[in-house]
C-alpha positions, 0 to 999 in steps of 0.5 A: 014296713021300712026295709032300709037297714043301716049298721046302727053304729054307722048311723050314730057316728061315722068316725067309729072304726069299722074294725068293730064290725063283726068279721063274718059278713056283717050287714052295713046297709040294705034296701028292698024298697018295701017302704015305697020310696028311695029316701037315702039315695042320692040320684042324678040324671035319668028318671028314678021312681019306686015301682012294682016289678013283681015286688017294689023296686027302684026303676030308672026308666030313661035310656038317654041319660047317664043315671046314677043313684048313690047311698052309704058312707064315703069311708067304706073300704072293703065290702060287697055290694049285692043287688038284683038287677033287671035290664029293661032296654039298652040304647045300644049294645055298649050301654049298661046297668049294674052296681057300683062300689067305692063311689067318690062321686057320680063320676068316680067309682068301680062298677060291675055292669051287664051290657046290651052286648050280653057281657058282664064288665068290671069297670073303673070310672074316673072323670066320667070315663069308663076303663074296662078292667075285665069282660065276660060273656054271660048272656044278660038278656033284657027282661030277666032279673040277675043278681050282681055282687061286686066285691072290693077288698084291698086292690082286688075286685071281683064280680059275680053274676047269679052266684058265679064269680065271672070276673076278677081284677086288680086296681089301686086307683080308688080306695073307699066310697059309697055304693051305687046303682048305675044305668048308662043309657039303659033302663033297669029295675033294682031291688034287694040291695045289700052291703056286707063287710065281707063277701058271702062266697069269697074266692078261696086262697089259691091252692085250697081247691085245685085239680090233683094230678093230670089225666092219662089215657084218651083225655090226654090225647091231642085231637079235635083241636084240643091237646089234653084236658085242663078244665078251668085252669087259668081262670077264676076260682069260685066256692059254691055251697048251694044249688043256685050257686053250683048251677050258675057256676058250671054253666058260666062262660069261660074257664072256671074252677068250681069248688064244691063244699058240703053236699048240694041238693039239686032239684030233679033234672040234669044241669048243663056244664059248659066248656073249660070247667073244673068241678072239684069237691073240697075235702072228703064230704063234698057231693051232689044229690038229687040232680046230675051233671050234663056235659054236652049240647042238646040232642040233635041229629048232626053227625059231625062234631059241631064247632061249639061242642062242650070240651075240656071238663074235669069232675073230681073228688065228688060224691053223687047220690040219688040222681033223678036221671044220670049222675054224669052224662056226656053227650053230643060230641063232647070231648076231652073230659076227665071224670076222676076220683068220685064216689057214685051210687044209688042213682036212677039211670046211669052213673056215668053214661057217655054217648052220641059221638063223644070222645077223648074221655078218661074215667079213672079212680072212681068208686061205683057201688049200690047201683045196677046200671053202672056205665054206658058207652054208646046208648043205642044200636041204631046210633052208628051215624054219630058213634062210629069212629068215636066213643074213644074212652079210657077206663082205668083204676076204677072200683066196680063194687058189686055193680051188676052190669054196664061195667061198661056196656059198649057200642061202636067205640074203638079202641075202648081201653079198660085197664087196671080196674078192680071188679068185685061181685058183678053178677051179670057182666063186667065189660060187655063189648057189642055192636062193632065196638073194639075193647082192649081189656088188660091188667084188671082184677076180677073177683067173683065176676060171673061173665068178666068180659064178653062180646056176645052179651046182647044185640050185635056182637063186638070185638074184644081182646082180654090179656094179662088179667087176674080172675079169682073166686067165682069168676068165669072166663072171657068170651072174646074174639076179633082184633082191636086197635092198640091204645098205644097208637094213641097214647103211652101208658104203663100197666100196674101189675094186675096182682096188685090192682085190688089193693091199689084201687081199694086204697086209692079210688073214690073221694078224699084220696087225691 
């Protein structure tokens, strides 16, 4: 069957106003080459043919030509061109393959390309000369299919790779034109080309998805070459609503604010988050189920923070349910991480685990419930080589709601600052501070907590100081000994009156409260 599709009105007459096209992503053109030919494409230079590359695809096989294939209508103005692209070989690192928009000719257009250097570039090509409008590292190894989407809307250009917006630019030089497939001294396959009159995942209006507030506690400290935690501030904003979009966006290189809409079901597993990311839920219904977020490099035996440690990550206003492993895992010397105003429950392992040398982390205003193994800080009594002198974490204004244990369970970290949290009906322990750890536990409200604070829970003892806390109902007494570094040596803070903590936290913790 011929799978090349056109907007019928455009076939009959190109003089019809495009305002007659429905506003929500109407399809203007599509070609998946199932008919075995490239009719309708104007090809220049190179060697073009339809081949089988998993499925029928248009192949440009030469690496010694500036090859172009154009289609569509010269009067198209604002649209998105999407295609799957598989680079096969580049003649040099600065050679490229990708898609084009607003093509006035084979030498004048905008293009989003993958390069042999592992970058994505937005370019304006005029007179055959390319001007780079933006560049981002994306990997882009040969032999792998990638979905490219180039959106042109007014003077705004944006480029997405595998569902994540990685580049934006402003340019007014070219206002209308056809679409194209581009292979500049590169061989590549192209498939599933589509043109829509609006982007399937538009960049949200500025202000509709932003991080609320600023981090307090350890995430705000100037340390390890980083002053504070700002996440994706200063980078593009991308909206995601599917698993593929989310996975691609959180792993993209460079600063990015990822706006999560609705509940996204991930396949079982943990999904890597790269540095300089804000992952923010939109409204009170955004969340993740099935899989979890991994903020950290792969596990290794290194005992000093590596230069590439993941850093500067914010996770805010998301619900987590049904994780196959941890809901959120922070590991391998990751630092400056802020986990704020989330709702976490019903996972498999930890809801928020922090381990393997990670530091300068703040966990604040989260509601955890319907789960046993809540939060771990330090995963093993034998991991002192990575953890000693690190695991500096602040926990404040969280609602530990009938979570029996690990609220948190701490090894090695000092100081671990636990302040102004509301503990309700934690039937095993509240704060368990073990194995040389030092915990400062102050200004909290414990209600019906059997063992609210202890440094003798299990394994080697730690140290803890419990001061200015409220204990009501069936709560026991703290079991603490030793001295602990003062958190005020690292940052300034002001305690809320512990008598007011229950009402403050139940009103303000969790999603939809920012």
